PLY file of the C-alpha trace (Angstrom):
ply
format ascii 1.0
element vertex 384
property float x
property float y
property float z
element edge 383
property int vertex1
property int vertex2
end_header
-8.63 24.91 2.27
-11.29 22.38 3.27
-13.74 23.50 5.95
-14.07 20.01 7.43
-10.84 18.16 8.14
-10.22 15.00 6.12
-8.86 12.59 8.71
-6.58 9.64 8.03
-8.90 6.88 9.27
-11.81 8.11 11.40
-14.40 5.76 12.89
-17.60 5.18 10.95
-20.55 4.14 13.11
-24.27 3.95 12.52
-27.63 2.68 13.80
-26.46 -0.87 14.54
-23.77 0.34 16.91
-26.17 2.73 18.64
-28.73 -0.05 19.07
-26.15 -2.41 20.55
-24.95 0.24 23.00
-28.55 0.99 24.00
-29.05 -2.72 24.60
-25.99 -2.75 26.84
-27.35 0.19 28.84
-30.74 -1.48 29.14
-29.12 -4.65 30.47
-27.36 -2.58 33.19
-24.10 -4.43 32.47
-22.00 -1.28 32.72
-18.90 -3.27 33.61
-15.97 -5.24 32.14
-18.24 -8.23 31.64
-21.66 -8.90 30.21
-23.60 -10.25 27.24
-22.07 -7.86 24.69
-18.53 -8.92 25.66
-19.56 -12.56 25.28
-21.25 -11.84 21.95
-18.23 -9.95 20.64
-15.86 -12.79 21.56
-18.13 -15.33 19.84
-18.46 -13.16 16.73
-14.70 -12.62 16.49
-14.02 -16.34 16.91
-16.48 -17.09 14.12
-15.09 -14.35 11.88
-11.44 -15.34 12.25
-11.91 -19.09 12.47
-9.85 -19.08 15.67
-11.96 -20.91 18.28
-11.04 -19.10 21.49
-11.20 -15.32 21.89
-10.61 -12.96 24.81
-11.77 -9.33 24.55
-9.40 -6.92 26.28
-8.78 -3.23 26.88
-6.16 -3.02 24.09
-4.04 -5.06 21.71
-1.06 -4.05 23.84
-2.70 -5.77 26.80
-3.21 -8.86 24.64
0.47 -8.90 23.70
1.50 -8.39 27.32
-0.54 -11.41 28.40
0.91 -13.51 25.58
4.48 -12.50 26.36
3.90 -13.36 30.01
2.44 -16.75 29.10
5.37 -17.46 26.78
7.93 -16.52 29.42
9.41 -13.33 27.98
11.94 -11.91 30.38
15.56 -10.95 31.09
16.86 -14.40 30.18
15.61 -14.27 26.60
14.65 -12.38 23.47
11.69 -11.58 21.25
12.19 -11.35 17.47
10.07 -8.69 15.76
9.97 -6.60 12.58
11.66 -3.24 12.83
8.91 -1.68 10.68
6.04 -1.62 13.17
4.39 0.39 15.91
6.23 0.35 19.23
3.45 -1.59 21.01
4.38 -4.75 19.09
7.53 -5.12 21.18
7.15 -2.72 24.14
5.48 -5.17 26.57
8.24 -7.76 26.11
10.97 -5.16 26.56
9.24 -3.84 29.67
9.41 -7.40 31.01
13.18 -7.38 30.47
13.40 -9.25 27.17
15.78 -8.24 24.40
14.07 -6.98 21.25
15.86 -8.41 18.21
14.70 -6.45 15.17
14.40 -7.75 11.62
14.03 -5.95 8.29
11.08 -6.07 5.91
10.63 -8.09 2.75
10.58 -5.58 -0.09
7.79 -7.40 -1.94
5.33 -7.24 0.98
6.84 -4.70 3.44
6.22 -7.25 6.20
8.68 -9.32 8.28
11.26 -11.03 6.04
11.20 -14.80 6.78
14.80 -15.32 5.62
16.17 -12.57 7.85
14.02 -13.86 10.73
15.65 -17.25 10.19
19.09 -15.59 10.29
18.20 -13.92 13.59
16.99 -17.18 15.13
20.11 -19.04 13.96
22.31 -16.39 15.54
20.40 -16.50 18.81
20.54 -20.31 18.84
24.32 -20.26 18.39
24.54 -17.96 21.40
22.33 -20.26 23.44
19.85 -17.40 23.81
16.27 -18.40 24.59
13.63 -16.87 22.29
10.19 -16.43 23.86
8.46 -15.68 20.55
8.60 -14.29 17.05
5.96 -11.59 16.68
5.04 -11.05 13.02
3.08 -7.91 12.18
0.41 -7.60 9.51
1.15 -4.18 8.06
-1.38 -1.56 6.92
-3.96 -4.28 6.25
-1.64 -6.82 4.59
-0.88 -10.21 6.12
2.72 -11.26 6.48
3.78 -14.60 4.96
2.28 -16.90 7.59
3.35 -20.20 6.06
6.97 -19.17 5.54
7.23 -17.68 9.03
5.49 -20.66 10.61
8.01 -23.00 8.96
10.91 -20.89 10.26
9.50 -20.85 13.78
8.81 -24.59 13.82
12.34 -25.28 12.61
13.68 -23.39 15.62
11.03 -24.48 18.12
9.86 -20.91 18.75
6.20 -19.80 19.10
4.82 -17.49 16.41
2.52 -14.63 17.41
0.58 -12.75 14.74
0.07 -9.07 15.50
-2.99 -8.56 13.31
-3.85 -5.20 14.87
-3.85 -3.55 11.43
-5.36 -6.32 9.33
-8.79 -7.53 10.47
-10.72 -8.38 7.31
-7.63 -9.29 5.27
-6.98 -12.84 4.11
-4.00 -15.16 3.67
-4.50 -18.12 1.30
-8.21 -18.10 2.14
-7.67 -17.85 5.90
-8.57 -14.85 8.00
-5.86 -12.45 9.12
-4.32 -13.78 12.32
-5.25 -17.42 11.72
-1.72 -18.79 12.14
0.86 -19.52 14.79
0.26 -19.93 18.51
-1.98 -16.89 18.90
-3.04 -13.60 17.34
-3.93 -10.16 18.62
-6.30 -7.57 17.13
-6.82 -3.87 17.79
-10.06 -1.87 17.89
-8.53 1.55 18.42
-10.53 4.49 17.11
-8.66 4.58 13.80
-8.71 0.84 13.01
-10.77 -0.95 10.35
-13.47 -1.46 13.01
-13.45 0.16 16.42
-14.76 -0.27 19.94
-13.40 3.24 20.69
-10.45 1.44 22.23
-9.85 -2.24 22.81
-8.13 -5.39 21.69
-8.55 -9.14 21.48
-6.42 -12.22 21.97
-7.32 -15.28 19.89
-5.88 -18.78 19.86
-6.70 -22.40 19.11
-5.08 -23.19 22.47
-7.98 -23.18 24.93
-5.69 -23.49 27.95
-3.59 -20.49 26.91
-6.69 -18.31 26.49
-8.08 -19.52 29.83
-4.86 -18.58 31.60
-4.81 -15.19 29.89
-8.46 -14.64 30.86
-7.61 -15.41 34.49
-4.73 -12.93 34.48
-6.83 -10.27 32.74
-9.29 -10.13 35.63
-6.77 -9.59 38.42
-6.07 -13.34 38.68
-8.95 -13.67 41.12
-9.64 -17.28 42.07
-13.11 -18.81 41.76
-14.05 -18.37 45.40
-16.79 -16.42 47.16
-14.09 -14.31 48.80
-11.21 -12.47 47.12
-8.46 -15.05 46.69
-5.27 -14.45 44.68
-2.48 -16.98 44.15
-0.68 -14.80 41.62
-0.89 -11.19 40.47
-2.87 -10.24 37.40
-4.12 -7.14 35.59
-7.28 -5.15 35.00
-7.37 -5.78 31.24
-10.97 -6.81 30.45
-13.04 -5.01 27.83
-16.09 -3.05 28.97
-19.53 -4.33 27.99
-20.33 -0.88 26.57
-17.42 -0.72 24.15
-17.91 -4.38 23.23
-21.40 -3.39 22.11
-19.87 -0.96 19.62
-17.70 -3.82 18.35
-20.68 -6.14 17.89
-22.37 -3.54 15.70
-19.18 -2.72 13.79
-18.36 -6.34 13.04
-21.64 -6.77 11.17
-20.33 -4.29 8.59
-16.74 -5.50 8.29
-17.10 -6.89 4.76
-18.60 -3.62 3.52
-15.90 -1.60 5.28
-13.11 -3.66 3.73
-14.73 -3.42 0.29
-14.90 0.37 0.63
-11.26 0.64 1.77
-10.17 -1.42 -1.22
-12.28 0.81 -3.46
-10.59 3.91 -2.02
-7.18 2.42 -2.76
-8.40 1.83 -6.32
-9.44 5.48 -6.63
-5.97 6.60 -5.65
-4.37 4.19 -8.12
-6.54 5.46 -10.98
-5.83 9.11 -10.25
-2.08 8.75 -9.70
-1.34 6.05 -12.28
0.44 8.48 -14.60
2.66 10.02 -11.90
5.98 8.16 -12.15
7.25 9.26 -8.73
4.35 7.53 -6.92
4.58 3.84 -6.01
1.87 2.03 -4.04
2.39 -0.54 -1.31
2.36 -3.86 -3.20
-0.32 -6.45 -2.54
1.03 -9.95 -1.92
-0.20 -12.67 -4.26
-1.02 -14.94 -1.32
-4.00 -12.93 -0.08
-6.25 -9.90 -0.16
-5.30 -6.87 1.94
-7.97 -5.00 3.87
-6.29 -1.73 2.82
-6.76 -0.32 6.31
-4.63 2.53 4.98
-3.58 3.32 1.43
0.18 3.83 1.55
2.43 5.22 -1.18
6.15 5.83 -1.62
7.65 8.77 -3.47
10.69 7.68 -5.43
13.77 9.85 -5.27
14.22 10.54 -1.57
17.45 9.28 -0.07
17.28 6.59 2.58
16.73 7.97 6.07
19.79 6.20 7.51
20.56 7.36 11.00
18.80 10.70 10.60
15.57 9.22 11.90
13.50 11.67 9.85
11.24 11.14 6.83
12.58 12.18 3.44
12.15 15.64 1.96
9.56 14.67 -0.67
7.21 12.78 1.63
7.47 15.58 4.21
6.78 18.25 1.59
3.67 16.43 0.41
2.46 15.77 3.96
2.77 19.46 4.81
1.06 20.46 1.56
-1.86 18.21 2.48
-1.90 19.60 6.02
-2.14 23.13 4.62
-5.38 22.02 2.95
-6.74 20.51 6.21
-6.02 16.96 5.03
-4.34 14.51 7.39
-1.55 12.21 6.19
1.13 10.44 8.21
4.61 9.03 7.62
5.09 5.27 7.49
6.03 3.71 10.84
9.45 4.87 11.96
11.56 1.68 12.22
12.21 0.55 15.75
15.99 0.47 15.24
15.88 4.22 14.48
13.88 4.99 17.63
15.91 6.55 20.46
14.50 4.01 22.91
15.92 1.14 20.82
19.28 2.70 20.03
21.82 -0.12 19.91
19.25 -2.90 19.52
20.39 -5.82 17.41
18.99 -5.49 13.91
19.15 -7.91 11.00
19.09 -5.72 7.91
17.17 -2.48 8.20
17.81 -0.74 4.90
14.44 -1.65 3.38
12.52 -0.39 6.41
14.60 2.80 6.42
13.83 3.42 2.76
10.09 2.85 3.28
10.09 5.25 6.22
11.98 7.86 4.22
9.75 7.68 1.16
6.40 6.47 2.50
3.20 8.33 3.31
-0.17 7.07 4.58
-3.07 8.75 2.78
-6.61 9.41 4.05
-8.54 6.14 3.83
-11.65 6.53 5.99
-14.71 4.48 5.12
-16.87 7.59 4.60
-14.41 9.07 2.10
-15.84 10.15 -1.27
-14.36 10.28 -4.76
-14.40 14.06 -4.46
-12.26 13.77 -1.32
-9.85 11.55 -3.22
-9.73 14.07 -6.06
-8.66 16.77 -3.58
-5.90 14.64 -2.07
-4.53 13.66 -5.47
-4.64 17.24 -6.75
-2.47 18.36 -3.81
-0.02 15.51 -4.42
0.22 16.39 -8.12
0.86 20.06 -7.39
3.52 19.23 -4.82
5.28 16.93 -7.30
4.82 19.27 -10.26
2.97 16.48 -12.08
0 1
1 2
2 3
3 4
4 5
5 6
6 7
7 8
8 9
9 10
10 11
11 12
12 13
13 14
14 15
15 16
16 17
17 18
18 19
19 20
20 21
21 22
22 23
23 24
24 25
25 26
26 27
27 28
28 29
29 30
30 31
31 32
32 33
33 34
34 35
35 36
36 37
37 38
38 39
39 40
40 41
41 42
42 43
43 44
44 45
45 46
46 47
47 48
48 49
49 50
50 51
51 52
52 53
53 54
54 55
55 56
56 57
57 58
58 59
59 60
60 61
61 62
62 63
63 64
64 65
65 66
66 67
67 68
68 69
69 70
70 71
71 72
72 73
73 74
74 75
75 76
76 77
77 78
78 79
79 80
80 81
81 82
82 83
83 84
84 85
85 86
86 87
87 88
88 89
89 90
90 91
91 92
92 93
93 94
94 95
95 96
96 97
97 98
98 99
99 100
100 101
101 102
102 103
103 104
104 105
105 106
106 107
107 108
108 109
109 110
110 111
111 112
112 113
113 114
114 115
115 116
116 117
117 118
118 119
119 120
120 121
121 122
122 123
123 124
124 125
125 126
126 127
127 128
128 129
129 130
130 131
131 132
132 133
133 134
134 135
135 136
136 137
137 138
138 139
139 140
140 141
141 142
142 143
143 144
144 145
145 146
146 147
147 148
148 149
149 150
150 151
151 152
152 153
153 154
154 155
155 156
156 157
157 158
158 159
159 160
160 161
161 162
162 163
163 164
164 165
165 166
166 167
167 168
168 169
169 170
170 171
171 172
172 173
173 174
174 175
175 176
176 177
177 178
178 179
179 180
180 181
181 182
182 183
183 184
184 185
185 186
186 187
187 188
188 189
189 190
190 191
191 192
192 193
193 194
194 195
195 196
196 197
197 198
198 199
199 200
200 201
201 202
202 203
203 204
204 205
205 206
206 207
207 208
208 209
209 210
210 211
211 212
212 213
213 214
214 215
215 216
216 217
217 218
218 219
219 220
220 221
221 222
222 223
223 224
224 225
225 226
226 227
227 228
228 229
229 230
230 231
231 232
232 233
233 234
234 235
235 236
236 237
237 238
238 239
239 240
240 241
241 242
242 243
243 244
244 245
245 246
246 247
247 248
248 249
249 250
250 251
251 252
252 253
253 254
254 255
255 256
256 257
257 258
258 259
259 260
260 261
261 262
262 263
263 264
264 265
265 266
266 267
267 268
268 269
269 270
270 271
271 272
272 273
273 274
274 275
275 276
276 277
277 278
278 279
279 280
280 281
281 282
282 283
283 284
284 285
285 286
286 287
287 288
288 289
289 290
290 291
291 292
292 293
293 294
294 295
295 296
296 297
297 298
298 299
299 300
300 301
301 302
302 303
303 304
304 305
305 306
306 307
307 308
308 309
309 310
310 311
311 312
312 313
313 314
314 315
315 316
316 317
317 318
318 319
319 320
320 321
321 322
322 323
323 324
324 325
325 326
326 327
327 328
328 329
329 330
330 331
331 332
332 333
333 334
334 335
335 336
336 337
337 338
338 339
339 340
340 341
341 342
342 343
343 344
344 345
345 346
346 347
347 348
348 349
349 350
350 351
351 352
352 353
353 354
354 355
355 356
356 357
357 358
358 359
359 360
360 361
361 362
362 363
363 364
364 365
365 366
366 367
367 368
368 369
369 370
370 371
371 372
372 373
373 374
374 375
375 376
376 377
377 378
378 379
379 380
380 381
381 382
382 383
């Protein structure tokens, strides 16, 4: 067994981040405002090509603000992929909206544009208002922005890109998130870059970002006294954690290159194992490979059991016994107890990916020797 645990996707920070944090301390801006927050917003706008950026405490906060601005509530619905993390839809549901869940496209694992169109047609026939379609970039791969944008425009519904998992990826030469009405990004501790915790809302719509900014700072009016004409939230990012982000962002290209290299190592070492199938990379872009994800052929679909398949579980536990972290693919929302009975268009592809899929260690500091260890455990568990 390894002495030091091999984590799935640990943060990787260095001198630049420490220098930026020291600068924040020296400025005495130990608050949810300051020069590092401003610098981080500017750097993210430049990096993504989306002109207006708002740094926040989490990507969930960013989605909440967007759903509020788009009018999500009891009189309407939000269309989302079933294969995602719960935060993609939770804020809208907490506001009373119906979550309408849609299956994945098998070629990309991301939201299927044709099934999303089916969902929107059904909701239109019912006269149901749709606040937004939220499309999720999965494990570092962009969804099909152009196809989804065309579907949303046909139905007159805003498109939100949940790019929490895909900073550094590209779609037809554009940065991840550069589509639709707005995008959100995550800087959780395990993401491609981190601020220890945080998120960002980005949009070409200056007025939308200004309204979200106002709400994110308790909706305080621009007066010398405390004046509030509506209720807001305490969602701003701290100047200290923004400083970490400024330093991290300088290394994004190198981080993405290393993650793609790690995926290549896995492919080389497992190429002759017929039971192993890697998450495909869409021809329309370059994935950041936030996580390297594989499927093990042979497991039955999870169906209503809501549990990963036997093979993926066996391999995960074998890795755990060697002090190596691996995790199942996202459990589809329609299999989650909290979404029992939710309307779902398709679902079989997401169920199969959950049953057979496993996320492998992909941290930026990972070595070829680490990869050798992981692959040796997988081979032993499969008898390969």
